N, CA, C, O and the ligand as a Tripos MOL2 file, in Angstrom:
@<TRIPOS>MOLECULE
protein
  269   267    68     0     0
PROTEIN
NO_CHARGES

@<TRIPOS>ATOM
      1 N          25.8170   10.3080    4.7920 N.3       1 MET1
      2 CA         26.1420    9.3370    3.7370 C.3       1 MET1
      3 C          24.8700    8.6730    3.2400 C.2       1 MET1
      4 O          24.0430    8.2070    4.0250 O.2       1 MET1
      5 N          24.7320    8.6390    1.9410 N.am      2 ARG2
      6 CA         23.5810    7.9510    1.3720 C.3       2 ARG2
      7 C          24.0120    6.6030    0.8040 C.2       2 ARG2
      8 O          25.1780    6.3670    0.4890 O.2       2 ARG2
      9 N          23.0280    5.7460    0.6900 N.am      3 GLN3
     10 CA         23.2880    4.4180    0.1510 C.3       3 GLN3
     11 C          23.8760    4.5120   -1.2620 C.2       3 GLN3
     12 O          23.5300    5.4030   -2.0370 O.2       3 GLN3
     13 N          24.7640    3.5800   -1.5730 N.am      4 ARG4
     14 CA         25.3460    3.5420   -2.9080 C.3       4 ARG4
     15 C          25.2020    2.1520   -3.4970 C.2       4 ARG4
     16 O          24.9140    1.1730   -2.8080 O.2       4 ARG4
     17 N          25.4180    2.1120   -4.8160 N.am      5 ARG5
     18 CA         25.2540    0.8590   -5.5350 C.3       5 ARG5
     19 C          26.5190    0.5720   -6.3310 C.2       5 ARG5
     20 O          27.0370    1.4530   -7.0170 O.2       5 ARG5
     21 N          27.0170   -0.6550   -6.2430 N.am      6 ASP6
     22 CA         28.1480   -1.0800   -7.0660 C.3       6 ASP6
     23 C          27.6390   -2.1160   -8.0510 C.2       6 ASP6
     24 O          27.5200   -3.2910   -7.7030 O.2       6 ASP6
     25 N          27.3320   -1.6980   -9.2950 N.am      7 PRO7
     26 CA         26.7260   -2.6120  -10.2660 C.3       7 PRO7
     27 C          27.6640   -3.7380  -10.6870 C.2       7 PRO7
     28 O          27.2100   -4.8180  -11.0630 O.2       7 PRO7
     29 N          28.9750   -3.4890  -10.6230 N.am      8 PHE8
     30 CA         29.9230   -4.5160  -11.0620 C.3       8 PHE8
     31 C          30.0400   -5.6330  -10.0310 C.2       8 PHE8
     32 O          30.0960   -6.8120  -10.3810 O.2       8 PHE8
     33 N          30.0750   -5.2510   -8.7610 N.am      9 ALA9
     34 CA         30.1360   -6.2570   -7.6980 C.3       9 ALA9
     35 C          28.7370   -6.7530   -7.3460 C.2       9 ALA9
     36 O          28.5840   -7.6710   -6.5390 O.2       9 ALA9
     37 N          27.7230   -6.1490   -7.9480 N.am     10 ARG10
     38 CA         26.3310   -6.5110   -7.6750 C.3      10 ARG10
     39 C          26.0150   -6.4510   -6.1890 C.2      10 ARG10
     40 O          25.4720   -7.3870   -5.6020 O.2      10 ARG10
     41 N          26.3690   -5.3350   -5.6160 N.am     11 GLN11
     42 CA         26.0450   -5.1560   -4.2140 C.3      11 GLN11
     43 C          25.6690   -3.7160   -3.9070 C.2      11 GLN11
     44 O          26.0490   -2.7830   -4.6150 O.2      11 GLN11
     45 N          24.9170   -3.5690   -2.8380 N.am     12 THR12
     46 CA         24.4990   -2.2570   -2.3750 C.3      12 THR12
     47 C          25.2900   -1.9230   -1.1220 C.2      12 THR12
     48 O          25.4330   -2.7540   -0.2260 O.2      12 THR12
     49 N          25.8020   -0.7040   -1.0670 N.am     13 LEU13
     50 CA         26.6100   -0.2760    0.0790 C.3      13 LEU13
     51 C          25.7190    0.5640    0.9960 C.2      13 LEU13
     52 O          25.2750    1.6490    0.6210 O.2      13 LEU13
     53 N          25.4670    0.0610    2.1740 N.am     14 VAL14
     54 CA         24.5140    0.6780    3.0820 C.3      14 VAL14
     55 C          25.2180    1.2450    4.3160 C.2      14 VAL14
     56 O          25.7480    0.4930    5.1340 O.2      14 VAL14
     57 N          25.2230    2.5710    4.4450 N.am     15 PRO15
     58 CA         25.8380    3.1820    5.6340 C.3      15 PRO15
     59 C          25.0000    2.8810    6.8800 C.2      15 PRO15
     60 O          23.7740    2.9840    6.8500 O.2      15 PRO15
     61 N          25.6570    2.5170    7.9530 N.am     16 VAL16
     62 CA         24.9790    2.2370    9.2150 C.3      16 VAL16
     63 C          25.5950    3.1320   10.2830 C.2      16 VAL16
     64 O          26.7750    3.0060   10.6100 O.2      16 VAL16
     65 N          24.7840    4.0370   10.8220 N.am     17 ARG17
     66 CA         25.2840    5.0160   11.8000 C.3      17 ARG17
     67 C          25.9360    4.3040   12.9790 C.2      17 ARG17
     68 O          25.3900    3.3370   13.5120 O.2      17 ARG17
     69 N          27.0930    4.7820   13.3760 N.am     18 GLN18
     70 CA         27.7920    4.2110   14.5210 C.3      18 GLN18
     71 C          28.0530    5.2950   15.5470 C.2      18 GLN18
     72 O          28.7290    6.2870   15.2710 O.2      18 GLN18
     73 N          27.5120    5.0920   16.7270 N.am     19 LEU19
     74 CA         27.6940    6.0620   17.7950 C.3      19 LEU19
     75 C          28.9910    5.7600   18.5350 C.2      19 LEU19
     76 O          29.3310    4.6000   18.7670 O.2      19 LEU19
     77 N          29.7100    6.8180   18.9020 N.am     20 GLY20
     78 CA         30.9290    6.6320   19.6700 C.3      20 GLY20
     79 C          32.0950    6.1240   18.8540 C.2      20 GLY20
     80 O          33.0900    5.6550   19.4050 O.2      20 GLY20
     81 N          31.9730    6.2170   17.5240 N.am     21 ALA21
     82 CA         33.0730    5.7880   16.6610 C.3      21 ALA21
     83 C          33.7350    7.0230   16.0590 C.2      21 ALA21
     84 O          33.1960    8.1270   16.1330 O.2      21 ALA21
     85 N          34.9020    6.8260   15.4680 N.am     22 GLU22
     86 CA         35.5150    7.9500   14.7690 C.3      22 GLU22
     87 C          35.9530    7.5270   13.3810 C.2      22 GLU22
     88 O          36.2700    6.3630   13.1350 O.2      22 GLU22
     89 N          35.9630    8.5010   12.4750 N.am     23 CYS23
     90 CA         36.3230    8.2340   11.0920 C.3      23 CYS23
     91 C          37.7630    7.7330   11.0220 C.2      23 CYS23
     92 O          38.6730    8.3610   11.5640 O.2      23 CYS23
     93 N          37.9630    6.6090   10.3580 N.am     24 ALA24
     94 CA         39.2980    6.0150   10.2680 C.3      24 ALA24
     95 C          40.2380    6.8720    9.4310 C.2      24 ALA24
     96 O          41.4570    6.7320    9.5280 O.2      24 ALA24
     97 N          39.6830    7.7550    8.6140 N.am     25 GLU25
     98 CA         40.5120    8.5730    7.7310 C.3      25 GLU25
     99 C          40.8370    9.9420    8.3270 C.2      25 GLU25
    100 O          41.9960   10.3580    8.3230 O.2      25 GLU25
    101 N          39.8220   10.6480    8.8410 N.am     26 CYS26
    102 CA         40.0610   12.0240    9.2920 C.3      26 CYS26
    103 C          39.8350   12.2270   10.7880 C.2      26 CYS26
    104 O          40.1560   13.2910   11.3170 O.2      26 CYS26
    105 N          39.2900   11.2250   11.4810 N.am     27 GLY27
    106 CA         39.1320   11.3330   12.9220 C.3      27 GLY27
    107 C          37.8610   12.0270   13.3800 C.2      27 GLY27
    108 O          37.6550   12.2060   14.5810 O.2      27 GLY27
    109 N          36.9970   12.4250   12.4370 N.am     28 ASP28
    110 CA         35.7320   13.0680   12.7860 C.3      28 ASP28
    111 C          34.8750   12.1110   13.6220 C.2      28 ASP28
    112 O          34.8240   10.9090   13.3620 O.2      28 ASP28
    113 N          34.1970   12.6800   14.6400 N.am     29 THR29
    114 CA         33.3840   11.8130   15.5090 C.3      29 THR29
    115 C          31.9010   12.1890   15.4890 C.2      29 THR29
    116 O          31.1010   11.5860   16.2040 O.2      29 THR29
    117 N          31.5280   13.1870   14.6700 N.am     30 ARG30
    118 CA         30.1400   13.6720   14.7260 C.3      30 ARG30
    119 C          29.1500   12.7320   14.0580 C.2      30 ARG30
    120 O          28.1740   12.3040   14.6740 O.2      30 ARG30
    121 N          29.4040   12.4150   12.8070 N.am     31 ARG31
    122 CA         28.5130   11.4840   12.1010 C.3      31 ARG31
    123 C          29.3770   10.4240   11.4390 C.2      31 ARG31
    124 O          30.0070   10.6640   10.4090 O.2      31 ARG31
    125 N          29.3930    9.2620   12.0440 N.am     32 VAL32
    126 CA         30.2840    8.2080   11.5720 C.3      32 VAL32
    127 C          29.4630    6.9610   11.2380 C.2      32 VAL32
    128 O          28.5290    6.5950   11.9510 O.2      32 VAL32
    129 N          29.8380    6.3350   10.1490 N.am     33 TYR33
    130 CA         29.0840    5.1900    9.6620 C.3      33 TYR33
    131 C          29.9830    4.0020    9.3730 C.2      33 TYR33
    132 O          31.1040    4.1460    8.8860 O.2      33 TYR33
    133 N          29.4620    2.8330    9.6860 N.am     34 GLY34
    134 CA         30.0510    1.6290    9.1550 C.3      34 GLY34
    135 C          29.3810    1.3960    7.8120 C.2      34 GLY34
    136 O          28.3540    2.0140    7.5300 O.2      34 GLY34
    137 N          29.9240    0.5350    6.9870 N.am     35 VAL35
    138 CA         29.3140    0.2730    5.6820 C.3      35 VAL35
    139 C          29.0090   -1.2060    5.5470 C.2      35 VAL35
    140 O          29.9040   -2.0520    5.5700 O.2      35 VAL35
    141 N          27.7230   -1.4990    5.4040 N.am     36 ARG36
    142 CA         27.2970   -2.8810    5.2010 C.3      36 ARG36
    143 C          27.1770   -3.1400    3.7060 C.2      36 ARG36
    144 O          26.6360   -2.3180    2.9670 O.2      36 ARG36
    145 N          27.6800   -4.2800    3.2710 N.am     37 LEU37
    146 CA         27.6410   -4.6560    1.8620 C.3      37 LEU37
    147 C          26.5880   -5.7250    1.6750 C.2      37 LEU37
    148 O          26.7590   -6.8640    2.1100 O.2      37 LEU37
    149 N          25.4840   -5.3480    1.0190 N.am     38 ASP38
    150 CA         24.4050   -6.3030    0.7590 C.3      38 ASP38
    151 C          24.5080   -6.8030   -0.6770 C.2      38 ASP38
    152 O          24.2720   -6.0490   -1.6210 O.2      38 ASP38
    153 N          24.8590   -8.0710   -0.8380 N.am     39 SER39
    154 CA         24.9790   -8.5950   -2.2000 C.3      39 SER39
    155 C          23.6080   -9.0080   -2.7240 C.2      39 SER39
    156 O          22.7040   -9.3290   -1.9530 O.2      39 SER39
    157 N          23.4700   -8.9950   -4.0470 N.am     40 ASP40
    158 CA         22.2030   -9.3860   -4.6560 C.3      40 ASP40
    159 C          21.8510  -10.8260   -4.3100 C.2      40 ASP40
    160 O          20.6770  -11.1950   -4.3130 O.2      40 ASP40
    161 N          22.8530  -11.6360   -4.0130 N.am     41 GLY41
    162 CA         22.6160  -13.0340   -3.6800 C.3      41 GLY41
    163 C          22.1220  -13.2260   -2.2580 C.2      41 GLY41
    164 O          21.7930  -14.3440   -1.8630 O.2      41 GLY41
    165 N          22.0660  -12.1420   -1.4780 N.am     42 GLY42
    166 CA         21.5370  -12.2380   -0.1330 C.3      42 GLY42
    167 C          22.6000  -12.2810    0.9620 C.2      42 GLY42
    168 O          22.2740  -12.2900    2.1490 O.2      42 GLY42
    169 N          23.8720  -12.3080    0.5600 N.am     43 ARG43
    170 CA         24.9250  -12.3030    1.5750 C.3      43 ARG43
    171 C          25.1670  -10.8790    2.0630 C.2      43 ARG43
    172 O          24.9750   -9.9180    1.3180 O.2      43 ARG43
    173 N          25.5800  -10.7530    3.2920 N.am     44 THR44
    174 CA         25.9760   -9.4380    3.7790 C.3      44 THR44
    175 C          27.3920   -9.5210    4.3270 C.2      44 THR44
    176 O          27.8180  -10.5330    4.8830 O.2      44 THR44
    177 N          28.0970   -8.4200    4.1490 N.am     45 ASP45
    178 CA         29.4670   -8.3320    4.6340 C.3      45 ASP45
    179 C          29.6170   -6.9270    5.2060 C.2      45 ASP45
    180 O          28.7180   -6.0980    5.0640 O.2      45 ASP45
    181 N          30.7300   -6.6640    5.8410 N.am     46 THR46
    182 CA         30.9510   -5.3240    6.3840 C.3      46 THR46
    183 C          32.3000   -4.8120    5.9390 C.2      46 THR46
    184 O          33.3070   -5.5160    6.0160 O.2      46 THR46
    185 N          32.3070   -3.5780    5.4720 N.am     47 LEU47
    186 CA         33.5580   -2.9490    5.0750 C.3      47 LEU47
    187 C          34.3830   -2.6670    6.3270 C.2      47 LEU47
    188 O          33.8420   -2.2880    7.3660 O.2      47 LEU47
    189 N          35.6980   -2.8550    6.2180 N.am     48 LYS48
    190 CA         36.5560   -2.6060    7.3720 C.3      48 LYS48
    191 C          36.6350   -1.0940    7.6310 C.2      48 LYS48
    192 O          36.8630   -0.3120    6.7090 O.2      48 LYS48
    193 N          36.4460   -0.6960    8.8890 N.am     49 GLY49
    194 CA         36.5710    0.7130    9.2480 C.3      49 GLY49
    195 C          35.2450    1.4480    9.3230 C.2      49 GLY49
    196 O          34.2210    0.9580    8.8490 O.2      49 GLY49
    197 N          35.2770    2.6300    9.9260 N.am     50 SER50
    198 CA         34.1130    3.4990   10.0380 C.3      50 SER50
    199 C          34.4860    4.8520    9.4520 C.2      50 SER50
    200 O          35.6280    5.2980    9.5660 O.2      50 SER50
    201 N          33.5050    5.5050    8.8210 N.am     51 PHE51
    202 CA         33.8290    6.7210    8.0780 C.3      51 PHE51
    203 C          32.7510    7.7860    8.1850 C.2      51 PHE51
    204 O          31.5840    7.4780    8.4250 O.2      51 PHE51
    205 N          33.1550    9.0650    8.0030 N.am     52 CYS52
    206 CA         32.2060   10.1720    8.0660 C.3      52 CYS52
    207 C          31.6330   10.4940    6.6970 C.2      52 CYS52
    208 O          30.6110   11.1720    6.5950 O.2      52 CYS52
    209 N          32.2810   10.0130    5.6450 N.am     53 SER53
    210 CA         31.8300   10.3560    4.2860 C.3      53 SER53
    211 C          32.3430    9.3070    3.3060 C.2      53 SER53
    212 O          33.2540    8.5370    3.6100 O.2      53 SER53
    213 N          31.7370    9.2990    2.1260 N.am     54 TRP54
    214 CA         32.2230    8.3850    1.0950 C.3      54 TRP54
    215 C          33.6310    8.7830    0.6640 C.2      54 TRP54
    216 O          34.4510    7.9230    0.3410 O.2      54 TRP54
    217 N          33.9130   10.0910    0.6580 N.am     55 ALA55
    218 CA         35.2510   10.5540    0.2760 C.3      55 ALA55
    219 C          36.3040    9.9620    1.2130 C.2      55 ALA55
    220 O          37.3490    9.4940    0.7610 O.2      55 ALA55
    221 N          36.0250    9.9820    2.5190 N.am     56 CYS56
    222 CA         36.9720    9.4120    3.4870 C.3      56 CYS56
    223 C          37.0520    7.9040    3.3370 C.2      56 CYS56
    224 O          38.1380    7.3310    3.4290 O.2      56 CYS56
    225 N          35.9330    7.2590    3.1100 N.am     57 ALA57
    226 CA         35.9330    5.7970    2.9490 C.3      57 ALA57
    227 C          36.7650    5.3920    1.7360 C.2      57 ALA57
    228 O          37.5220    4.4230    1.7910 O.2      57 ALA57
    229 N          36.6210    6.1390    0.6400 N.am     58 GLU58
    230 CA         37.3730    5.8150   -0.5780 C.3      58 GLU58
    231 C          38.8550    6.1220   -0.4080 C.2      58 GLU58
    232 O          39.7060    5.3860   -0.9070 O.2      58 GLU58
    233 N          39.1640    7.2030    0.2920 N.am     59 ALA59
    234 CA         40.5700    7.5450    0.5290 C.3      59 ALA59
    235 C          41.2290    6.4630    1.3830 C.2      59 ALA59
    236 O          42.3660    6.0630    1.1330 O.2      59 ALA59
    237 N          40.4960    5.9980    2.3940 N.am     60 TYR60
    238 CA         41.0420    4.9940    3.3110 C.3      60 TYR60
    239 C          41.1960    3.6410    2.6200 C.2      60 TYR60
    240 O          42.2060    2.9580    2.7870 O.2      60 TYR60
    241 N          40.1820    3.2660    1.8450 N.am     61 GLN61
    242 CA         40.2120    1.9530    1.1860 C.3      61 GLN61
    243 C          41.0920    1.9670   -0.0620 C.2      61 GLN61
    244 O          41.5930    0.9260   -0.4860 O.2      61 GLN61
    245 N          41.2760    3.1490   -0.6450 N.am     62 GLY62
    246 CA         42.0700    3.2500   -1.8550 C.3      62 GLY62
    247 C          41.3670    2.7470   -3.0960 C.2      62 GLY62
    248 O          42.0080    2.4460   -4.1030 O.2      62 GLY62
    249 N          40.0470    2.6560   -3.0250 N.am     63 VAL63
    250 CA         39.2650    2.2220   -4.1690 C.3      63 VAL63
    251 C          37.9820    3.0470   -4.2820 C.2      63 VAL63
    252 O          37.5390    3.6680   -3.3150 O.2      63 VAL63
    253 N          37.4100    3.0420   -5.4530 N.am     64 ARG64
    254 CA         36.1260    3.6870   -5.6660 C.3      64 ARG64
    255 C          35.0590    2.7710   -5.0820 C.2      64 ARG64
    256 O          35.0900    1.5550   -5.2650 O.2      64 ARG64
    257 N          34.0990    3.3960   -4.3640 N.am     65 LEU65
    258 CA         33.0620    2.5970   -3.7100 C.3      65 LEU65
    259 C          31.6820    2.9410   -4.2780 C.2      65 LEU65
    260 O          31.0170    3.8600   -3.8010 O.2      65 LEU65
    261 N          31.2740    2.2140   -5.2720 N.am     66 GLY66
    262 CA         29.9460    2.4200   -5.8250 C.3      66 GLY66
    263 C          29.7210    3.8290   -6.3170 C.2      66 GLY66
    264 O          30.6700    4.5760   -6.5550 O.2      66 GLY66
    265 N          28.4570    4.1920   -6.4680 N.am     67 ARG67
    266 CA         28.1210    5.5520   -6.8930 C.3      67 ARG67
    267 C          26.6670    5.8310   -6.6050 C.2      67 ARG67
    268 O          26.1810    6.9260   -6.8890 O.2      67 ARG67
    269 ZN         36.2970   11.4080    7.6310 Zn       68 ZN68
@<TRIPOS>BOND
     1     1     2 1
     2     2     3 1
     3     3     4 2
     4     3     5 am
     5     5     6 1
     6     6     7 1
     7     7     8 2
     8     7     9 am
     9     9    10 1
    10    10    11 1
    11    11    12 2
    12    11    13 am
    13    13    14 1
    14    14    15 1
    15    15    16 2
    16    15    17 am
    17    17    18 1
    18    18    19 1
    19    19    20 2
    20    19    21 am
    21    21    22 1
    22    22    23 1
    23    23    24 2
    24    23    25 am
    25    25    26 1
    26    26    27 1
    27    27    28 2
    28    27    29 am
    29    29    30 1
    30    30    31 1
    31    31    32 2
    32    31    33 am
    33    33    34 1
    34    34    35 1
    35    35    36 2
    36    35    37 am
    37    37    38 1
    38    38    39 1
    39    39    40 2
    40    39    41 am
    41    41    42 1
    42    42    43 1
    43    43    44 2
    44    43    45 am
    45    45    46 1
    46    46    47 1
    47    47    48 2
    48    47    49 am
    49    49    50 1
    50    50    51 1
    51    51    52 2
    52    51    53 am
    53    53    54 1
    54    54    55 1
    55    55    56 2
    56    55    57 am
    57    57    58 1
    58    58    59 1
    59    59    60 2
    60    59    61 am
    61    61    62 1
    62    62    63 1
    63    63    64 2
    64    63    65 am
    65    65    66 1
    66    66    67 1
    67    67    68 2
    68    67    69 am
    69    69    70 1
    70    70    71 1
    71    71    72 2
    72    71    73 am
    73    73    74 1
    74    74    75 1
    75    75    76 2
    76    75    77 am
    77    77    78 1
    78    78    79 1
    79    79    80 2
    80    79    81 am
    81    81    82 1
    82    82    83 1
    83    83    84 2
    84    83    85 am
    85    85    86 1
    86    86    87 1
    87    87    88 2
    88    87    89 am
    89    89    90 1
    90    90    91 1
    91    91    92 2
    92    91    93 am
    93    93    94 1
    94    94    95 1
    95    95    96 2
    96    95    97 am
    97    97    98 1
    98    98    99 1
    99    99   100 2
   100    99   101 am
   101   101   102 1
   102   102   103 1
   103   103   104 2
   104   103   105 am
   105   105   106 1
   106   106   107 1
   107   107   108 2
   108   107   109 am
   109   109   110 1
   110   110   111 1
   111   111   112 2
   112   111   113 am
   113   113   114 1
   114   114   115 1
   115   115   116 2
   116   115   117 am
   117   117   118 1
   118   118   119 1
   119   119   120 2
   120   119   121 am
   121   121   122 1
   122   122   123 1
   123   123   124 2
   124   123   125 am
   125   125   126 1
   126   126   127 1
   127   127   128 2
   128   127   129 am
   129   129   130 1
   130   130   131 1
   131   131   132 2
   132   131   133 am
   133   133   134 1
   134   134   135 1
   135   135   136 2
   136   135   137 am
   137   137   138 1
   138   138   139 1
   139   139   140 2
   140   139   141 am
   141   141   142 1
   142   142   143 1
   143   143   144 2
   144   143   145 am
   145   145   146 1
   146   146   147 1
   147   147   148 2
   148   147   149 am
   149   149   150 1
   150   150   151 1
   151   151   152 2
   152   151   153 am
   153   153   154 1
   154   154   155 1
   155   155   156 2
   156   155   157 am
   157   157   158 1
   158   158   159 1
   159   159   160 2
   160   159   161 am
   161   161   162 1
   162   162   163 1
   163   163   164 2
   164   163   165 am
   165   165   166 1
   166   166   167 1
   167   167   168 2
   168   167   169 am
   169   169   170 1
   170   170   171 1
   171   171   172 2
   172   171   173 am
   173   173   174 1
   174   174   175 1
   175   175   176 2
   176   175   177 am
   177   177   178 1
   178   178   179 1
   179   179   180 2
   180   179   181 am
   181   181   182 1
   182   182   183 1
   183   183   184 2
   184   183   185 am
   185   185   186 1
   186   186   187 1
   187   187   188 2
   188   187   189 am
   189   189   190 1
   190   190   191 1
   191   191   192 2
   192   191   193 am
   193   193   194 1
   194   194   195 1
   195   195   196 2
   196   195   197 am
   197   197   198 1
   198   198   199 1
   199   199   200 2
   200   199   201 am
   201   201   202 1
   202   202   203 1
   203   203   204 2
   204   203   205 am
   205   205   206 1
   206   206   207 1
   207   207   208 2
   208   207   209 am
   209   209   210 1
   210   210   211 1
   211   211   212 2
   212   211   213 am
   213   213   214 1
   214   214   215 1
   215   215   216 2
   216   215   217 am
   217   217   218 1
   218   218   219 1
   219   219   220 2
   220   219   221 am
   221   221   222 1
   222   222   223 1
   223   223   224 2
   224   223   225 am
   225   225   226 1
   226   226   227 1
   227   227   228 2
   228   227   229 am
   229   229   230 1
   230   230   231 1
   231   231   232 2
   232   231   233 am
   233   233   234 1
   234   234   235 1
   235   235   236 2
   236   235   237 am
   237   237   238 1
   238   238   239 1
   239   239   240 2
   240   239   241 am
   241   241   242 1
   242   242   243 1
   243   243   244 2
   244   243   245 am
   245   245   246 1
   246   246   247 1
   247   247   248 2
   248   247   249 am
   249   249   250 1
   250   250   251 1
   251   251   252 2
   252   251   253 am
   253   253   254 1
   254   254   255 1
   255   255   256 2
   256   255   257 am
   257   257   258 1
   258   258   259 1
   259   259   260 2
   260   259   261 am
   261   261   262 1
   262   262   263 1
   263   263   264 2
   264   263   265 am
   265   265   266 1
   266   266   267 1
   267   267   268 2
@<TRIPOS>SUBSTRUCTURE
     1 MET1         2 RESIDUE 1 A MET
     2 ARG2         6 RESIDUE 1 A ARG
     3 GLN3        10 RESIDUE 1 A GLN
     4 ARG4        14 RESIDUE 1 A ARG
     5 ARG5        18 RESIDUE 1 A ARG
     6 ASP6        22 RESIDUE 1 A ASP
     7 PRO7        26 RESIDUE 1 A PRO
     8 PHE8        30 RESIDUE 1 A PHE
     9 ALA9        34 RESIDUE 1 A ALA
    10 ARG10       38 RESIDUE 1 A ARG
    11 GLN11       42 RESIDUE 1 A GLN
    12 THR12       46 RESIDUE 1 A THR
    13 LEU13       50 RESIDUE 1 A LEU
    14 VAL14       54 RESIDUE 1 A VAL
    15 PRO15       58 RESIDUE 1 A PRO
    16 VAL16       62 RESIDUE 1 A VAL
    17 ARG17       66 RESIDUE 1 A ARG
    18 GLN18       70 RESIDUE 1 A GLN
    19 LEU19       74 RESIDUE 1 A LEU
    20 GLY20       78 RESIDUE 1 A GLY
    21 ALA21       82 RESIDUE 1 A ALA
    22 GLU22       86 RESIDUE 1 A GLU
    23 CYS23       90 RESIDUE 1 A CYS
    24 ALA24       94 RESIDUE 1 A ALA
    25 GLU25       98 RESIDUE 1 A GLU
    26 CYS26      102 RESIDUE 1 A CYS
    27 GLY27      106 RESIDUE 1 A GLY
    28 ASP28      110 RESIDUE 1 A ASP
    29 THR29      114 RESIDUE 1 A THR
    30 ARG30      118 RESIDUE 1 A ARG
    31 ARG31      122 RESIDUE 1 A ARG
    32 VAL32      126 RESIDUE 1 A VAL
    33 TYR33      130 RESIDUE 1 A TYR
    34 GLY34      134 RESIDUE 1 A GLY
    35 VAL35      138 RESIDUE 1 A VAL
    36 ARG36      142 RESIDUE 1 A ARG
    37 LEU37      146 RESIDUE 1 A LEU
    38 ASP38      150 RESIDUE 1 A ASP
    39 SER39      154 RESIDUE 1 A SER
    40 ASP40      158 RESIDUE 1 A ASP
    41 GLY41      162 RESIDUE 1 A GLY
    42 GLY42      166 RESIDUE 1 A GLY
    43 ARG43      170 RESIDUE 1 A ARG
    44 THR44      174 RESIDUE 1 A THR
    45 ASP45      178 RESIDUE 1 A ASP
    46 THR46      182 RESIDUE 1 A THR
    47 LEU47      186 RESIDUE 1 A LEU
    48 LYS48      190 RESIDUE 1 A LYS
    49 GLY49      194 RESIDUE 1 A GLY
    50 SER50      198 RESIDUE 1 A SER
    51 PHE51      202 RESIDUE 1 A PHE
    52 CYS52      206 RESIDUE 1 A CYS
    53 SER53      210 RESIDUE 1 A SER
    54 TRP54      214 RESIDUE 1 A TRP
    55 ALA55      218 RESIDUE 1 A ALA
    56 CYS56      222 RESIDUE 1 A CYS
    57 ALA57      226 RESIDUE 1 A ALA
    58 GLU58      230 RESIDUE 1 A GLU
    59 ALA59      234 RESIDUE 1 A ALA
    60 TYR60      238 RESIDUE 1 A TYR
    61 GLN61      242 RESIDUE 1 A GLN
    62 GLY62      246 RESIDUE 1 A GLY
    63 VAL63      250 RESIDUE 1 A VAL
    64 ARG64      254 RESIDUE 1 A ARG
    65 LEU65      258 RESIDUE 1 A LEU
    66 GLY66      262 RESIDUE 1 A GLY
    67 ARG67      266 RESIDUE 1 A ARG
    68 ZN68       269 GROUP 0 **** ****
C-alpha cells in the first residue's frame, strides 16, 4: 500500500505496517497495514481496522479513500 492523499478532507492517508494483524475485509495476514490520517492542521487520527490493500480498506469502509 502506498500513501494516498484526500484533497477534500485535506489529509494524507499513511499506511503503517502491522505485524500479526489480519485484513478486516479478506483475512489476509501477509502484508497488513493500519491507516494513519495526517491532517494538514497537524492532527493525526487512525482509520478503524487493518487492511492488506486500498481495495479492501475501501470495501470495508464503504467509502473512497483518497487517491
Ligand atoms: Zn484484504
